[in-house]
Backbone bond lengths (Angstrom), bond angles and torsions (degrees), N, CA, C in turn:
res aa  C-N    CA-C-N  psi(-1)  N-CA   C-N-CA  omega(-1)  CA-C   N-CA-C  phi
1 X - - - 1.483 - - 1.513 113.75 -
2 X 1.265 117.47 -43.91 1.450 124.98 178.31 1.475 116.99 -52.24
3 X 1.403 116.79 -36.13 1.450 118.74 178.06 1.581 112.78 -62.21
4 X 1.386 114.07 -32.71 1.462 116.07 177.90 1.510 113.30 -75.15
5 X 1.250 112.09 -22.57 1.590 118.34 -176.06 1.521 109.55 -110.81
6 X 1.363 121.94 36.34 1.360 120.40 175.59 1.523 113.11 -62.51
7 X 1.360 113.98 153.30 1.499 120.53 178.74 1.552 108.04 -155.24
8 X 1.303 112.56 168.58 1.474 123.04 174.78 1.456 106.79 -117.27
9 X 1.315 113.18 139.83 1.560 119.89 172.77 1.560 111.81 -102.10
10 X 1.305 115.49 143.50 1.435 121.33 167.69 1.497 111.06 -132.38
11 X 1.195 118.10 148.99 1.511 120.95 -174.97 1.596 107.65 -106.00
12 X 1.194 112.25 153.12 1.486 124.56 -173.04 1.515 108.64 -149.37
13 X 1.289 118.40 148.85 1.528 119.44 -178.72 1.563 107.73 -50.33
14 X 1.387 116.40 119.76 1.509 124.77 176.50 1.531 112.12 58.48
15 X 1.275 117.52 8.27 1.421 121.55 174.18 1.548 114.17 -128.06
16 X 1.264 115.63 169.85 1.474 121.96 173.33 1.544 105.37 -136.49
17 X 1.273 123.66 140.82 1.301 128.50 179.55 1.518 116.71 -124.22
18 X 1.401 117.35 159.32 1.486 120.08 173.64 1.512 105.19 -130.76
19 X 1.305 109.01 157.78 1.380 125.17 171.71 1.569 112.52 -128.41
20 X 1.360 119.53 116.50 1.419 121.44 -178.76 1.507 106.78 -118.27
21 X 1.427 109.73 152.12 1.433 113.92 -175.84 1.519 105.29 -124.99
22 X 1.315 118.31 147.17 1.428 121.05 176.40 1.596 112.59 -174.34
23 X 1.277 116.01 171.90 1.433 119.67 -170.95 1.481 114.14 -91.16
24 X 1.450 113.90 -20.91 1.530 116.60 -179.08 1.526 107.06 -128.59
25 X 1.305 115.99 163.46 1.490 119.30 179.53 1.578 104.82 -67.96
26 X 1.338 119.87 -35.62 1.473 117.36 178.41 1.565 111.60 -64.10
27 X 1.259 118.07 -36.69 1.481 121.02 -179.38 1.547 108.07 -65.79
28 X 1.376 116.27 -40.13 1.465 116.70 -179.10 1.596 108.10 -67.99
29 X 1.274 119.37 -43.95 1.470 123.12 176.70 1.535 109.48 -52.74
30 X 1.312 118.63 -51.16 1.429 125.89 -179.24 1.506 113.45 -56.71
31 X 1.356 111.02 -48.76 1.546 119.82 -175.03 1.646 105.11 -71.60
32 X 1.235 122.60 -31.23 1.446 125.10 178.83 1.506 109.07 -69.98
33 X 1.359 117.46 -41.13 1.462 121.63 178.72 1.565 109.27 -63.76
34 X 1.346 115.30 -47.61 1.279 119.54 -179.61 1.620 116.91 -62.06
35 X 1.285 114.07 -37.52 1.497 124.65 176.30 1.550 106.79 -60.57
36 X 1.318 113.50 -50.52 1.450 118.55 -172.72 1.520 106.98 -59.54
37 X 1.308 121.05 -44.78 1.472 123.66 -179.17 1.523 109.42 -67.82
38 X 1.319 117.93 -33.51 1.445 122.97 -179.97 1.546 107.95 -69.94
39 X 1.284 118.98 -33.72 1.470 117.46 178.20 1.512 109.76 -66.60
40 X 1.351 118.89 -31.85 1.443 122.95 -175.63 1.530 116.40 -88.00
41 X 1.288 117.63 -36.04 1.457 127.24 -174.65 1.606 110.29 -139.94
42 X 1.213 116.88 176.00 1.481 121.87 176.01 1.642 103.83 -89.55
43 X 1.321 107.16 91.09 1.515 119.19 -176.36 1.530 113.47 -57.49
44 X 1.269 116.06 -35.00 1.427 123.14 -178.88 1.510 114.13 -58.67
45 X 1.298 116.76 -24.19 1.465 123.62 -178.39 1.523 110.49 -95.17
46 X 1.286 121.30 7.27 1.418 123.03 -177.38 1.514 105.07 -85.18
47 X 1.279 116.58 126.05 1.567 120.60 177.38 1.478 114.27 -101.55
48 X 1.270 121.55 141.81 1.470 126.09 -175.72 1.620 110.16 -76.55
49 X 1.305 112.57 63.37 1.492 116.34 -176.47 1.640 109.00 -87.31
50 X 1.137 115.00 -22.44 1.580 121.13 -178.14 1.455 115.79 -137.05
51 X 1.312 119.85 170.59 1.432 123.07 -178.02 1.588 105.97 -126.72
52 X 1.380 109.25 146.96 1.485 116.49 170.33 1.531 102.21 -131.30
53 X 1.343 119.12 131.19 1.434 127.57 179.06 1.534 111.57 -98.49
54 X 1.231 120.33 135.53 1.495 124.21 175.79 1.542 108.32 -125.01
55 X 1.363 111.22 136.95 1.490 119.11 162.90 1.442 110.57 -136.85
56 X 1.286 116.63 127.26 1.463 122.46 -174.12 1.500 109.40 -139.77
57 X 1.336 118.97 149.44 1.499 121.40 172.71 1.507 101.49 -127.62
58 X 1.406 112.00 153.49 1.478 123.53 174.54 1.502 114.92 -154.11
59 X 1.264 120.44 165.85 1.468 121.28 -177.48 1.524 111.83 -82.35
60 X 1.409 116.39 -26.87 1.444 118.50 179.98 1.609 107.12 -144.83
61 X 1.251 115.71 170.47 1.404 124.36 -178.29 1.582 111.71 -67.01
62 X 1.325 117.78 -30.71 1.477 121.67 -178.71 1.560 106.13 -68.84
63 X 1.277 115.34 -47.94 1.534 118.59 179.36 1.506 109.60 -62.35
64 X 1.320 115.04 -42.57 1.440 120.94 179.65 1.590 115.75 -59.34
65 X 1.291 115.23 -44.65 1.542 119.01 176.23 1.493 109.29 -69.44
66 X 1.284 122.73 -32.87 1.530 120.80 176.91 1.511 110.97 -72.10
67 X 1.292 113.78 -41.05 1.538 120.84 173.91 1.449 110.40 -57.77
68 X 1.324 115.74 -48.18 1.502 121.50 -173.73 1.478 107.63 -63.24
69 X 1.335 119.70 -55.90 1.533 121.41 -176.45 1.469 108.91 -62.74
70 X 1.359 120.61 -42.30 1.446 123.66 178.89 1.438 115.78 -57.44
71 X 1.398 115.08 -37.23 1.511 121.56 178.47 1.494 108.20 -68.96
72 X 1.321 119.56 -45.24 1.474 123.05 -178.12 1.644 106.97 -65.11
73 X 1.273 120.89 -41.03 1.427 128.19 175.34 1.510 109.69 -58.32
74 X 1.351 116.44 -52.67 1.482 118.55 174.31 1.549 117.23 -54.28
75 X 1.336 113.71 -39.08 1.558 117.65 177.35 1.461 109.32 -65.05
76 X 1.326 119.43 -47.26 1.394 123.38 179.74 1.594 110.20 -57.18
77 X 1.355 115.69 -52.31 1.391 120.56 174.14 1.401 125.35 -53.89
78 X 1.387 110.70 -46.91 1.567 116.25 -178.85 1.471 113.24 -92.09
79 X 1.350 121.94 -29.23 1.425 123.73 -178.32 1.479 118.33 -105.25
80 X 1.388 110.99 -10.69 1.558 121.06 -178.48 1.588 105.46 54.31
81 X 1.319 113.67 51.24 1.522 120.73 175.16 1.543 107.54 -115.97
82 X 1.295 114.66 116.95 1.502 116.90 176.22 1.555 111.05 -96.74
83 X 1.295 108.96 147.33 1.460 114.10 -178.03 1.569 111.28 -126.73
84 X 1.304 115.91 141.16 1.402 120.30 -179.61 1.520 122.62 -131.28
85 X 1.385 113.42 0.50 1.456 117.89 -179.22 1.546 100.40 -143.98
86 X 1.357 113.80 138.60 1.431 122.25 -175.33 1.460 114.11 -137.44
87 X 1.346 115.24 136.95 1.537 116.66 175.39 1.461 101.99 -125.79
88 X 1.349 118.91 114.34 1.449 127.26 -176.34 1.452 111.54 -116.06
89 X 1.364 112.01 138.30 1.431 118.07 171.94 1.594 110.26 -130.81
90 X 1.299 112.49 135.10 1.531 116.47 -174.39 1.490 105.24 -134.35
91 X 1.341 108.22 131.83 1.464 119.66 179.24 1.563 111.98 -130.05
92 X 1.285 117.22 153.17 1.546 118.53 177.46 1.534 101.40 -102.40
93 X 1.283 116.69 122.74 1.500 126.67 -178.28 1.510 104.02 -121.09
94 X 1.393 117.71 101.78 1.351 120.87 -178.25 1.538 112.55 63.61
95 X 1.219 121.24 -122.91 1.514 122.38 177.08 1.461 113.19 -90.73
96 X 1.345 117.49 -9.82 1.581 122.01 -178.09 1.414 113.84 -102.31
97 X 1.342 112.57 154.08 1.418 122.00 161.80 1.453 116.82 -93.41
98 X 1.147 115.44 134.80 1.500 121.09 -179.12 1.574 112.67 -116.57
99 X 1.295 117.80 122.74 1.427 128.55 -180.00 1.462 111.65 -102.65
100 X 1.282 120.87 132.22 1.483 123.17 173.52 1.530 98.35 -132.38
101 X 1.366 113.11 142.40 1.496 118.05 178.66 1.524 112.16 -157.72
102 X 1.307 114.33 142.92 1.474 122.14 169.22 1.486 106.56 -115.34
103 X 1.392 108.00 120.78 1.490 118.27 -175.90 1.504 108.24 -110.43
104 X 1.320 120.71 133.00 1.354 127.79 -174.08 1.473 111.09 -104.89
105 X 1.303 123.52 129.23 1.439 120.39 176.73 1.573 109.73 -169.33
106 X 1.344 115.05 -151.45 1.444 122.55 -177.32 1.411 114.00 -162.52
107 X 1.315 120.57 162.97 1.507 121.62 -178.01 1.543 105.46 -62.59
108 X 1.449 114.13 142.96 1.389 121.60 -175.83 1.517 110.05 -74.13
109 X 1.360 110.34 138.42 1.562 116.64 175.27 1.481 105.02 -132.47
110 X 1.308 116.81 120.39 1.427 121.53 -176.46 1.574 110.47 -58.68
111 X 1.315 119.16 -42.32 1.469 118.24 -174.98 1.567 108.58 -69.18
112 X 1.281 118.07 -18.22 1.479 116.69 -176.62 1.535 111.28 -100.63
113 X 1.276 111.75 -45.52 1.553 115.30 -176.74 1.501 115.47 -95.04
114 X 1.311 115.32 -13.57 1.542 119.25 -178.34 1.468 112.22 67.98
115 X 1.329 113.05 -169.91 1.516 119.90 170.48 1.536 106.48 -144.18
116 X 1.269 113.75 128.84 1.459 115.31 -179.88 1.561 113.47 -100.42
117 X 1.320 107.92 -55.75 1.640 121.20 176.44 1.457 112.03 -151.00
118 X 1.347 114.79 162.26 1.387 118.03 174.98 1.454 105.86 -104.72
119 X 1.420 114.89 131.21 1.428 123.25 170.38 1.452 110.32 -97.76
120 X 1.384 117.42 121.80 1.466 118.53 177.19 1.442 115.57 -84.17
121 X 1.342 119.61 -35.55 1.520 121.19 -176.15 1.504 107.56 -162.58
122 X 1.333 111.09 159.16 1.478 124.01 172.00 1.529 103.29 -93.92
123 X 1.358 116.17 133.97 1.484 117.68 -176.97 1.520 109.21 -118.53
124 X 1.350 113.09 158.04 1.564 124.48 170.00 1.434 110.41 -80.71
125 X 1.300 121.35 -11.83 1.483 120.38 -172.61 1.579 110.18 -67.68
126 X 1.254 117.36 121.55 1.469 127.62 175.61 1.590 107.53 67.18
127 X 1.370 117.78 20.53 1.440 121.72 176.60 1.558 107.43 -65.50
128 X 1.308 112.91 129.96 1.576 119.37 179.08 1.619 103.45 -133.87
129 X 1.356 117.21 138.56 1.394 123.42 160.86 1.457 103.05 -134.35
130 X 1.392 111.62 121.74 1.503 119.84 179.00 1.520 107.08 -125.68
131 X 1.290 120.27 98.49 1.429 126.43 -174.62 1.535 107.04 -71.34
132 X 1.235 117.16 -33.62 1.570 121.76 -175.94 1.519 107.37 -66.16
133 X 1.378 117.15 -45.19 1.522 119.92 -179.88 1.519 106.63 -89.77
134 X 1.254 124.66 -6.21 1.455 123.75 178.83 1.447 119.95 72.24
135 X 1.356 116.65 38.25 1.488 118.44 -178.74 1.523 111.03 -135.78
136 X 1.396 112.92 157.38 1.421 120.94 171.22 1.555 108.22 -137.53
137 X 1.366 111.03 132.06 1.489 117.93 -176.89 1.609 106.85 -120.17
138 X 1.342 114.17 130.98 1.401 117.23 178.42 1.592 114.48 -144.79
139 X 1.240 114.58 140.99 1.511 118.28 176.80 1.532 113.34 -104.99
140 X 1.381 114.20 144.09 1.395 118.11 178.90 1.512 106.72 -118.53
141 X 1.356 120.41 138.93 1.471 127.55 175.82 1.540 103.88 -75.25
142 X 1.319 121.23 127.00 1.357 123.02 178.08 1.547 114.01 -116.08
């Protein structure tokens, strides 16, 4: 699974960031979600035992990716549910972007998934989405 979700890490003062590469906006969103979980826990050990569905709307792709990752972080923080496989669909409906996703994962278990770092928030700082060059860059507050 991890070879499909490869990513680069870069460090920033009090933050950590990721760069993911892909051919579609959906692939970028899927890889960013995996990378975020992999920064927090051992994502390769997450099994697809349960589903979490997401539906979001936003005015632009930057807002959409921050809302997407923030929603997943919220679920992890409040429900202790880790996710490691993502199927994302994004459409433009009128002036808004609509994201629908099915996320596969399981309840968090410290002895299985470990703990690498705590991510406090997804930020807009240095956020970049470049579909032409096929990358997404996002910073997390740690």
